[in-house]
N, C-alpha and C positions, 0 to 999 in steps of 0.2 A: 641472484635469480630474480629475473623481471617479476611485478605483480601480475597475479591471475586476473582473468575478468572477471565481473561476479554477475550471475544470473540474476536478473532481476524478476518482480510480477509480470512484467507485459512478458518476457522471453519464457517466463515457466507455463503461460496461460497458454503459448504459442504450442512447446512441447506436450504438455497435457490434450489439446485437441488435437496435435500432429499424434498422440500414439493412440486416440482413438480411431483414426484413419489413415491405417498401416499403408491403404493405398497412395498415397497423398493427396494435397493441397493446393490450390492454384491461390492465387494472389486475393482476388475474388473472393473465394470462399472464405480465407483468414479474413479479412476487412469485416465480411457481411456477420460472419458468424461471433468474430472475437470482436465486434462494434469499435473498430481500431483506423485512426487515420492514416492515409498512406505514409508520410514522414515517417510515424512511430512504429509502422508497420518494415519498412525499410530499414531504421536507426537496430532493431532485434532482430530481424532475420539475418543482414549483416555479421551480427555479433554471435548469433549459433552459428554461422555459416564457419567463422573463425577459429570460434572453440570445436568444431569438429562436432558439434551438434546433433546439426543437420544436413540434408544435402540437395541440391538442385539436378532433378534430372528433366526430360523434355520424354513426352507422349506426343509423338506426332510433330505438331509445332506449339504445342502450349509445355508450357515450364509451368513443374509441379514440385514442392518440395515436402520434402520424405525424411524421416528420423534417420540416424546414421545408424546403420549393425553394429553391434555390441560386440561383435566376437574377436574384432583384435582393440577390444578397450584398451589404451594407452595405461590408464587408469590403477589396475591390474598386474600391470607389472612389476615384478619382483615380492609378492606378497604370498605368503602362507597359505595354506586354504584353511583356517580359522579369519584369519584378516580378509579373505576375498568373500568371507559368509557373512562377517559382518557387516565390511563394505556393502553388501548388496541390498543388505537389510536397511541400513541406514540411507542408501540411496533412493529406496523406494518408498521413502517418509516425506521426500519432496522437502517445501520448503518448511512446513511446520516441525519437524524434525521427529525426534523419538526417545523416549526415556528409557534407562537404561533397563530396568525393569523387562520392558518390551522387547527389548534386544537378545536380553537374557531366555527371556521364554521363547524366542523365535530359533534364537541359534543353539538352543539346549547347553550353553559354556558355564560352568561354574563362574562364582561373580570372580573368582580371582582371576580366573583366565581371562575374563572378560576385559576386568579393570587393565588387564596387562597388554590387549591388543587394542584397546580404544587410545591407550598412551600412545602403541606405535603407531596408530595409524596418524594420531593428533602430531607425533615429531614428524612425518611426512608430508606433512600439510595435507592430505587426501579426506581427511573430516577436520571438524572444530564443533565444539560445545558452546552453545548458549543458553543464557538464564532468562526465563522470560520475567518479563515486567510484574506479574500478579503474582510471582512466585517467587522470587530470587536465591531461595534454599534451594529451588531443582534446578536442573539444568537440564536442557536436550540435546540430540545430535545431529548431526546432518552435514552434507557433503562442502568441504572448505570452499569450495566458488559460489554457494546458492546465497542468496540475500534471504535472510529470515524471513518470514511472514507479518506483516504488524500486528499482527494477533499477538508474538512474540514479544517483539522490539516497542510496541507500543506507537509505531510509526513514526512520523516526523516530529510528534510531540515528547520525544526523549532522548535524551542523551546520553549513552553510558547508564541507563537504567534510571537517570533523574529526568526529573517532569520537567519542561522548560517553560516554566509560568509568562515570564517574561514574552516569548518568542509566540506564545498564543496571545497575550492580550494586545501585542503589537498586529501582529495578522488581521485579529479583529478588528481594530483599529481603522487599519489600512481597505480593508477591504469594505468598511462604514463607509468611505470618505472616497472611494470610488465610485461604489453606487448611488452614493448623494450626488456627485460630481454628473453622472448620468442624467438623474432624473432633474437635476438641475440645466441642463444642457436641452434638452427635450423639451423642458417648461421654455425655453427661452427662443429653440428653433424655431417649435410647431405650433402654428395659433389650432390647429385641430386636436381638440383634447384627446380624440382615441387615436393621433397620429402620435400625439406628445408621449403618448403612455405606453404604445407598444416600443418605442424607441430607451425608455425610460428600463424595461424588462433587460435584465443580463443571466443568460443561464450558465451553467455550471463552466463549459470552455473557457466564455470572454474571463470570468472570473482568475478562470488558473492560470490563462493566460497574466493578466494584470499581475497577480503575482510572482507568477515568474521572471518577469520583467523587473520588478521590484530587487531581486536578487538578494532578498534578506533570508532565503531558504538555502540550507546550502543540500537540501533534496529536494528532488522533483516529487510535489504534495500529488499522491493518488485523487482521483476524485472523491473519493470516501470522506478522505479526511477534510476538502473544501467544501462538502456539502455540511461537514461537521462545524465548521464556523459560521456558515450561512446560517445553519438551524440554531445553532445559539444565537448568535442575533434577531432571527424571528423568534425567538423566545423571548427574547428580552425588549420586544416591540420595537427597533430600529428598522424591523424589513419585515415585507410584506412576502409571501409564497404565494404564487401564481402557478396553477396549470393552463396550459395550453397543447394544440394541438402543431407538430412541427411537420417535418416532411414526411411522405408518407403517411400521414394520417399518424404518427407516432405522439403516443403522451408525451409533451413534455415539460419539463418545471422550470421556472421562470423566478427569479427576486429582484425586487426594486426597494428604494429607502423610503417611510414612510415621509412624506410631506411635514410633518410637527414630530420635535423628539419626544415619547411619553415622558411619562408624569411615572416616577420609579416610586415604590411603595418597599417596604421590606419584606413583602411574600414572594416580589416581583425578583427580590437582587440574592436569594436563597443562591450562594455557589453550587450548588447541587444541579439547577436548573440550568445552568448556560458553560456546564462543564464537559467540553468537547471529549471527556476519557471517564465518563461515570460509568460505562461499562466496564471498565478494568476496577472497580473500584470496590472494594471487600475489606472486612476486619483486620483479613490476613495480609493485606498485599501491600504491595508498594506503595501504592494510593489508596488511602484511607480514612473515614471519618474520625476519626481520633486524633491521625497527625496534618491531616488537612489546614493548613496554615489560612488559609483564606473561611475556612467555617467556623475558626477560632476568633478571626477579626470581627464576621458577621456576629456572633454572638457574643462579645464585647461592647455592648451598649450603654 
C-alpha cells in the first residue's frame, strides 16, 4: 500500500476556514484571510483535492472551494458502530489529538472495550497515537494522515521526542551569519545611511527562505519557529528587532545584525534566556531544568 499524504498545518488552516464558510471561498478570500502566498496556497489546495477533502465548484464565472461532503466517507467503510463513534470523536479533535479519558467520556464506552476499538483502528491505519514532548507518559489520538500540532511534537526542534540541540545551534549561527552579510553588503553598497539601514533589515520570510536554501532542515520551518531563532539572537544581543509599516500600513517586524558583537556576561548567557523551547520546559517534562545539559555546564564554573 502506498504511503498516505500527510495533512500539515497549512492544510489544516484551510480546512478549518472552509468549515467556517460552508458556502465556499475564492482564491482571494483564502489568501487574504489566511495570509498565504499563492504558491503555498496552490500546493495545499492541490493536496486537499487529491485527498478528497475539498472540491472545486463554480458560481457563475467564479471558482470556489468547498469542503467535500462526508456522506460517502470511504474511511468509515467496514467499521462497526463503536469504531465509527470513536473515529468521529478523534476526527473532531483535529491535529491536537484527544486523550483516552476524553474519548471514553464522549463515547460512553467501557475502558476495556474502548482499548479494543483503538487497537483495531490503529491496526487499520485510520488513527495513530502521539506522545507529547512535554508529557511522554501519556499519549493522544488523531487521524492517521494528520500532521500533529507543534505543541505536541515540539516542532522542528525535536526528532522522535529528542531535542535537537546541535540543529538549533547551527540554525542560530547560520541565521546570524546571513544577517551579518546583509549588513556588510548594505554598508558597502549604499552611501546614504538611511538607505543602507533599510537594506540591512530582513523580515521573517527572507530569513525563512535563506534557511530553506541551506537544505539543513528535513522539514519546512514554520514562521513561529524562525521567529524563535531570531528572538534568541535578539535576547543574546547579536540582533536588533525593529518595527516598521509594510504594505497597506500593516505593522512589520524586521531584524538586523548589530554592528559590533556584544560583550557577554554570565547573566546574559543563562541557557533559559536563549532557549527556543523554554515554553515546553517543566520539572516533569522531557525538557527539564534538572536534566538540562546546558544548565549544568553553565553552573560548572
